[in-house]
N, C-alpha and C positions, 0 to 999 in steps of 0.2 A: 577160288573167293573174286567176286567181283568189286572192285577200288579203282575212284580216281582219287590221287595223290595231289594236291595241289606245294605249291612251295614256292617263293621269293619274295614274297612279301617281306616288310617291315618298314623302318622309319627312312623320310628322306624327305630333304628340303625345298620348297614350292621352286620349281622347276627343272627338279632333278628327274631320273629315271627309275624305273625298276622293270625288270622283265621274270612277268611269272610264268611257271612249267604245270602241265597238270599231267599227269602220268598214271598209264590205265593200264588195268591187271583183271583178266580173269573174262575178256569176253574180244567181239572181234573190232578193234577200232577203225581199222581204216576203211567201214561201210555206213560209217557213222557223221551224224552232223556234229561239230563239238561248237560249245558256247562258253562265254565267261556272263555271268552275272555279279551284279553288285546288291549290296543290300546295306542299307543304312539301320542304325536300331530303331525301330517301332517303325518303318517302312515295309513296302514289299518289296521284294525282288526285281529286278530291273534287267535286262539285257544290255550288253557293255558292246560286243561282238560276236560272231558267228562265223562258222567255216563250212564248206562242204566236205563230204569224203575223199575226193579229189585234192582241196585244195584250191581249185578254180576260182573260186566266187567267194566272196568277202562280204558281210554285212555289219555293220557300227550302226549306234544309235549318235545322233546327232552330238552329241555332248563332248563325245571322245573323237570322232575325224578329226583326223587329220593331228592327231598329236596319238593317239594307241596304234598298231598293230596286231592282228590274230596271225597264227602260221602254224603250220603243223608238217611234222614228221612222223610219217604212219611205220618208216621202219622202225622208230623210237617209241612208238606209241603215246606220243606224248604233242599238247598243244602247247601254243605259247600265246601271252600276252604281253608284248613290249611297249611300255607306256614312259612316254617321254610330256617333257612339258608340266609333269604334274602340278595341279592345285592342292588347296588346302581341301578343296570341294570333293576331292576324289578319295578323300578319307572315307573308307566304308571296309566291309568285308564281300574279299572276291571268291566268286566260287565257279568251278568249271561244270558243265553239263552235256551229255551224251544222248542221243537223240536216234533211233531210228524209226520208222512209222512200223506199227504195229508190234514192237518190242517194248521193252522193260526202259525207262529213263532213268538213268544214273548220275547222281550228284556227289560233289566231292564235299571235303569236311569244312572247306574253304581257307582261307589266307587272309590277315588282316594287312591292309596298307595304311600307314598314316604318313599324311603330308604335313609339314610345320611350314608356319608362315615364314 
């Protein structure tokens, strides 16, 4: 069964850190681009960061550059998002996404991050 299972969300004070994890099940993880998106209520889901299958190339939204770091461990079928210097504006639900050209797109169920002022 194909699944992406996120964890690591929670409540943190402004300026604090959290590390999100997304574990993949049921498909070949190592040949897929992995991404983190986030979505606020009533808004579209937007890209936060992405990483190529080998991990050699990463991409970040301007709003998180220098604060967030995406990484992956293909041996553990896991992608991570290290979030530092969190701000109240980072309070949203975070989703991981798995993409490979010509194949189905997979999404996780989301994990809530709440940053208090």
